[in-house]
C-alpha positions as CSV (number, residue, x, y, z in Angstrom):
1,M,-62.0,147.0,64.7
2,E,-64.4,147.5,61.8
3,L,-63.7,149.9,59.0
4,T,-66.5,152.3,60.1
5,Q,-64.9,152.5,63.6
6,I,-61.5,153.2,62.1
7,I,-62.9,156.0,59.9
8,T,-64.8,157.4,62.9
9,R,-61.7,157.5,65.0
10,L,-59.7,159.1,62.2
11,I,-62.3,161.8,61.8
12,G,-62.2,162.4,65.6
13,L,-58.4,162.7,65.6
14,A,-58.6,165.2,62.7
15,A,-61.1,167.2,64.7
16,V,-58.9,167.1,67.8
17,T,-55.9,168.3,65.8
18,I,-57.8,171.2,64.3
19,G,-59.3,172.1,67.7
20,I,-55.9,172.2,69.4
21,A,-54.5,174.3,66.6
22,A,-57.4,176.7,67.1
23,F,-56.7,177.4,70.7
24,I,-53.0,178.0,70.1
25,R,-54.0,181.1,68.2
26,Q,-54.3,184.3,70.2
27,D,-56.7,186.2,67.8
28,D,-60.3,185.3,68.7
29,K,-61.5,185.5,65.1
30,S,-58.9,182.9,64.0
31,V,-59.9,180.7,67.0
32,K,-63.5,180.8,65.9
33,K,-62.8,180.1,62.3
34,M,-60.7,177.1,63.1
35,M,-63.3,175.9,65.6
36,S,-65.9,175.9,62.9
37,M,-63.7,173.6,60.8
38,A,-63.3,171.3,63.7
39,S,-67.0,171.4,64.3
40,L,-67.7,170.2,60.8
41,L,-65.7,167.0,61.6
42,W,-67.4,166.7,65.0
43,V,-70.8,166.7,63.2
44,I,-69.8,163.6,61.2
45,Y,-68.0,162.0,64.2
46,H,-71.0,162.3,66.6
47,A,-73.4,161.1,63.9
48,T,-71.4,157.9,63.3
49,L,-71.6,157.2,67.1
50,G,-75.4,157.8,67.2
51,A,-75.0,160.9,69.4
52,W,-77.7,162.8,67.5
53,T,-78.0,165.8,69.9
54,A,-74.2,166.2,69.9
55,S,-74.1,166.0,66.1
56,A,-77.0,168.4,65.6
57,I,-75.5,170.9,68.1
58,S,-72.1,170.6,66.5
59,A,-73.7,171.6,63.2
60,I,-75.3,174.6,64.9
61,S,-71.9,175.4,66.5
62,M,-70.1,175.3,63.2
63,S,-72.5,177.9,61.8
64,R,-72.4,180.0,65.0
65,Q,-68.6,180.0,65.1
66,F,-68.2,181.0,61.5
67,L,-70.8,183.8,61.8
68,S,-69.4,185.1,65.1
69,S,-65.9,185.3,63.6
70,R,-67.3,187.8,61.1
71,L,-68.8,190.2,63.8
72,D,-67.5,192.4,66.5
73,S,-68.8,191.5,70.0
74,S,-70.5,194.9,70.2
75,H,-72.4,194.5,66.9
76,K,-76.2,194.5,67.3
77,L,-76.6,191.7,64.8
78,G,-74.4,189.5,66.9
79,M,-76.8,189.9,69.9
80,R,-79.7,189.0,67.7
81,L,-77.8,186.0,66.2
82,M,-76.9,184.9,69.8
83,Y,-80.6,184.6,70.6
84,V,-81.4,182.9,67.4
85,F,-78.7,180.3,68.0
86,L,-79.9,179.7,71.6
87,G,-83.4,179.1,70.2
88,I,-82.0,176.7,67.6
89,N,-80.0,174.9,70.3
90,T,-83.2,174.5,72.3
91,A,-85.1,173.1,69.2
92,A,-82.3,170.7,68.6
93,L,-82.4,169.5,72.2
94,V,-86.2,168.9,71.9
95,L,-85.9,167.1,68.6
96,T,-83.0,164.9,69.5
97,W,-83.7,164.2,73.2
98,H,-82.4,160.9,74.3
99,G,-82.4,161.4,78.1
100,P,-80.7,163.7,80.6
101,V,-77.3,163.3,78.9
102,S,-78.8,165.4,76.1
103,L,-78.6,168.4,78.5
104,C,-74.8,168.3,78.5
105,P,-74.1,169.3,74.9
106,F,-77.0,171.7,75.1
107,I,-75.6,173.5,78.2
108,G,-72.1,173.4,76.7
109,S,-73.3,174.9,73.4
110,S,-75.4,177.5,75.2
111,I,-72.3,178.7,77.2
112,S,-70.2,178.9,74.1
113,T,-73.0,180.6,72.1
114,Y,-72.9,183.4,74.7
115,A,-69.1,183.5,74.6
116,M,-68.9,183.6,70.8
117,F,-71.0,186.7,70.5
118,K,-70.3,188.5,73.8
119,L,-66.9,187.6,75.3
120,K,-63.3,188.3,74.3
121,H,-59.8,187.1,75.2
122,E,-59.5,185.5,78.6
123,R,-63.3,185.5,79.3
124,F,-63.9,183.9,76.0
125,R,-61.5,181.1,76.8
126,Y,-62.8,180.6,80.3
127,A,-66.3,180.1,78.9
128,M,-64.8,177.6,76.4
129,L,-63.4,175.7,79.4
130,A,-66.8,175.5,81.0
131,S,-68.4,174.5,77.7
132,G,-65.8,171.8,77.2
133,M,-66.6,170.3,80.6
134,M,-70.2,169.8,79.6
135,W,-69.3,168.3,76.2
136,G,-66.8,166.1,78.1
137,V,-69.6,164.5,80.2
138,S,-71.5,163.8,77.0
139,A,-68.4,162.3,75.4
140,A,-67.8,160.1,78.4
141,H,-71.4,158.8,78.2
142,F,-71.1,157.9,74.5
143,Q,-67.5,156.5,74.9
144,A,-66.4,159.2,72.4
145,Y,-62.7,158.9,73.3
146,E,-61.5,161.3,70.7
147,A,-64.0,163.9,71.9
148,L,-62.8,163.4,75.5
149,T,-59.2,163.7,74.4
150,A,-60.0,166.9,72.5
151,T,-61.7,168.3,75.6
152,A,-58.8,167.5,77.8
153,I,-56.1,168.7,75.4
154,S,-58.0,171.9,74.4
155,S,-58.5,172.7,78.1
156,G,-54.8,172.3,78.7
157,V,-53.9,174.4,75.7
158,I,-56.4,177.1,76.8
159,L,-54.8,177.2,80.3
160,A,-51.3,177.1,79.0
161,T,-51.8,179.9,76.5
162,M,-53.9,182.1,78.9
163,K,-50.9,184.4,79.7
164,K,-50.3,185.0,75.9
165,T,-54.0,185.7,75.5
166,K,-53.8,188.3,78.2
167,L,-50.7,189.9,76.6
168,H,-52.5,189.9,73.3
169,R,-55.5,191.7,74.9
170,L,-53.2,194.2,76.6
171,R,-51.4,195.0,73.3
172,E,-54.8,195.5,71.6
173,E,-55.9,197.8,74.4
174,R,-52.7,199.8,74.3
175,S,-52.9,200.2,70.5
176,R,-56.4,201.6,70.8
177,R,-55.3,204.1,73.5
178,T,-52.1,205.2,71.8
179,P,-52.8,208.2,69.6
180,K,-51.5,207.9,66.1
181,T,-48.6,210.2,65.4
182,L,-48.4,212.1,62.2
183,T,-45.1,211.9,60.3
184,A,-43.8,215.0,58.5
185,G,-43.7,214.5,54.8
């Protein structure tokens, strides 16, 4: 194995590790921030494999994940940014087109773009599963084994932590409904 291949594999493994750590978290903002760190590594990884659409969309994803972690899902700016990122994804698809396989990361990224800005808790994670399936097809095509591994493990972690995610949501909902009690001073 050449040094370039070894470095590519190590970058992929680091991205996998950060991606798994992201989905173990219950707080959506923490998940998005960690996903943006993993996306930075995926940009480099996909570029070294010549998967230009995946690399470009990973760069877009990194920005989207970071910005969406800063906004509430009801924020009007988030809705505008969602449309901007969908447009940028479309431009990246056109500019990096290398056949029908280019549609896979595009569709996956479009699903997660919607999820980043509009969904929370379980719905957010189900959308990430659907997005991951599309990225998995692209990864299989390019023999990006680390990306396939990341998709499989992240999907398993999402499913395994879904109950905790639901409990986290229920606690948040309860804390919003419970009136604050005043203490006598």
